[in-house]
N, C-alpha and C positions, 0 to 999 in steps of 0.2 A: 504494499499499499504506500509506503513512503517513497518508492522508486516512482510509483505511477503518478502520486501527488506532486513529487518534483518534476516530473516531466510535464505535467499540467501547467506547473507555474514558469516552465521554459517555453512552451510552445504560447501560451495564451497569458495575457495579463489580465483579462476578464472573460471566465470561462463562458458566461452566460451570453455576452455580446460576441466573443470569439475574436478579441483582439490579440494582434501579433506581440510576441514578447520583444523587448528592446534588442535582444540578441539576434533574433531572426531578422528584423528590420534592418539592422546594421549589417547583417550578413548579404542580405538582398542588394543593399545599396553599394557595398563593397563588390560584390560580383558584378552588378550592371555597370559601376564605374570602371572597373578593369577591363569588361569587354569594349565599353565605348573607347577607353584610352587604346587599348590595342588597335581597334579598327581605324581610329584617327593616325595613330603612329604608321600602320601599315599603308594607309592611304596617301599621308603626307610625310614621305621619308625625311626630307629636309627640314621638318620643322622640330624645334628642341622639345621634345616630350615632358621635360619638368613642368612647363606651363600647364599642360593637361592635369597633370598630379595636383597642380596647385588648385586648379579649378575644383577638382573632386574633393581634396582633402581639406581645404582651406575655405575657399570662396563660396562654393555652393552651400556648405553646411552655415555659415555666418548669415548670409543672405536669406536663406529659409528660415533660419531662427529669429531674424529681423523682422521678416514678413509675417510669419505666425503671431508675433507679439503684436505688430500693427493691425493685423486683422481682427484680434481680439479688442484692441483698443479703439480704433475708428473705422475698422473696416476697409481699410486701404491697404494696397501691396506695394512692397517697397522695391524700387528697381535704382540701381546706381548705373548712370549712363555712362557709356564709352569705355566699359571695363575689358570688353573682348577687343574693341578696336585699339586700346592702348598696348595691350598684351600682343597682339599680333605685329603692330609696327615696331615695338621695341624689340621684339624677337628678331629683326633683322632678316626674318623670311622674304625672299622675292617671288612673286607670283598670285595668282587668284585662288588657287587650289585650296587655301586654308580657310577661306571663307564659306566653302561648302563642305567642311568637315564635321562630322557629328561630336564636337568637343563636349565633355561633361558639364557643360554649362546652363544650369537650369534653377528655377527657384520652385523649391517644392513647399514652400510656406502657405501657398494658396490652398494646397490640399487640406489644410487643417480645417478650412469651412466645410468640406464636404464630411470630414471625420464628424464634425459637430454636428452635420444635418442627420448623419446616420445614428448618431447617439440619440439626438431627440426623437427621431422617428422609430426607434428601436430596431434598426436594420443591423443586420450582423455583416460582418467583414467578407465573410465567405459568400453570402449572398451577392454582395457587390462584385466579387471575383466570377462567380458563375454568370452574373449579368453581362460583365465584359467578354466572357468566352463566347457568349449568344449574339450580343449586337455588334462587337467588332467585325466579324465574317460577313454579316448582313450590311453594314455601313460600307465596307470595302467593295463589296459587289454591287452595291446600289451607286455608290460613288462613279465607279467605271460606267455602268448603264447609263445614268444621267449624264455623265460628261460626254458620251458617244452621242446621246440624243441631242444635247444641246450643240456640239459641233455640227451636226447634221442638219440643224434647223437654220442656220445662219453662219456666216464666218465670224471669227471671234479674233480680234476686236471688229465691231462693225455697228452700224445704227441700231441694230436689234440688242445690243449690249452697251448702253452708253457709259456704264461705269468702266468697263474694260477699255472703252474706246478713249475716254479722257484720263483715266489714272494710270493705266499700265505703263504708258510713256514716261509718265512722271515719276512712277516708282523706279522703273528701270533706270533712269538717269540719276535718281538718288543713290541707287546701290552702286552704280558706276562710279559716283564720286567716292564712296567708301572704299571699294574695291582699288582704286586707283592708289591708295596709300602704300601698297605693298608691291606696286609695280616700279619697274626702273623707268627712269626718265622723269618728267613733270608729274606732280602729284595735285590735283585740284583740292583734294582734301587736305594736304599740309599747306596749301596756299591759304585755304580758308581758316585753318586753325589759329587762334591767337590766344596766346598765354596771357595776356593783359585781360582779355574778356573773362579767361576760366578763373583768374585769380581773383578778378572783382567778384563774380558769383560764389566763389567759395568763402570769400571773406564776409560777403554780405550774410550768406546763410549761417556762417558761425557766428557772427555779430549779433543776429537776430535770436539765436537759440540762447546764447549767454544772456541776452537783456531779458527776454522772457523769463528764463529760469530766475534770474536775481530779482524780479519785481513779481514772482509768483503766478504769472500770467500763463494761459494755455501753451505749452511748447508744440501741442499739434498744429498751431497756426501755420507753423513754418512748412510742414509737411502739405497742408492743405494751398498754401500759397504756391508751392513747387508744382503740385498737381493742376492747379489751375493754370499756370504758364506753360505745361506741357499740353494742354487741349489744343486741338487742332481747331476746332470750330467754335467761336464765341458765342454763337446761337445755344449751344448745347449748355455752355456754362452759365449762360444768363437764365435760361429756364431752371436749371439745377438749384442757382442761387434763389431764385424765387420761391421753388418749392421748399427748400430749408427754412427759409423766412417763414412762410406760411404754417409749417409744421412746428416751429419754434415759437411762434409769437400768436398763433390763432388757434390751431388744432390742439395744441398741447395746454393751452388755458381752457380750452372747452372740454376736453375728455381727460385732463390730469395725465398722471403717468400712465394711465392704460394706453395713452396714445403710442408709447415706445413698444407697447406689444401689437397694437393694430398696425402700426405701419409696415412691418415685415410681411404680414398676410397680404395687405394691400399691394405691396410691390410684388409678391408671388403670385397674385391673381390678374395683376397687369401685365407682368411678363408671360404668362401663359395665353392671356388674349392676345396680346401682340404677336406671338409666335404662332397660335392658330390662324390669325389674320395673314401674317406673311406666308404661310404654307397655302392657304386657300388663293391669295393674289397670285403665287408662283404658278399654281396648278392652272389657274386660267390663262395666264401668259403663256405657259407651254403649250394648252391646248389650242389658243388662238394662233400662235405661230404654226402649228402643225397643221391646222385647217386652212389657213390662208391660201397656200398653193393649190389646194383642192377646190375652193371657191372661185378662185381667179385663174 
């Protein structure tokens, strides 16, 4: 019995919920990281492999921990910009292959939200794993079928796909701007990089955090400010601010602290409704595109 109980404690942290032990979790992470490091080193033979080890052993755990902390505090993920770009440039590697390597540079802290959802809904981890085994093959097959269907309906990009027609070229140019940093000759990325502006940003962020801490003000204001600056669409930020003000100064006064419990439910319902409407709109669009050649 003692051996059996010890094995259960090793395999699961919570037997009823089926949580993995920390030892199994670390073992899975070590095996997957070793696999990605080996694949990246094999595909990019001239790149210094200690950078990949630094990603897996230092950067990814620290970033994931910080993101998990911020997800619990303010519901926002943490991203440190230009880490991959900086390491690739400082490595001295020449070529564009490194930008396509499967480097172990991930942020696993966001997954804490999914674990919390499973805990609140009473879902076991093994149930989640079984769901992935069923849904992933279905998604892969469906993705190939629908991709072929859309390619046969019209050329991509074309007027039938306005987003691809407008944005693909812009994204390609932005990627080429970054990829040129590790190529021989002139680099548009290095010409655009200015240490002065980088120092100003770093200094202002540190100064704001120190001032807020000294006066006992909410330091999360710094993260909110950085997130607002990184938003691409001003209209999105404007409506988000209006919604936050309504929730803080109207709905919370009307419903009290219960509003903090109502708002996630409203967000879940709104997201489900938007998803259903989006799927219906896409379905009608696909049917219209397919029937147009038959009508005319």
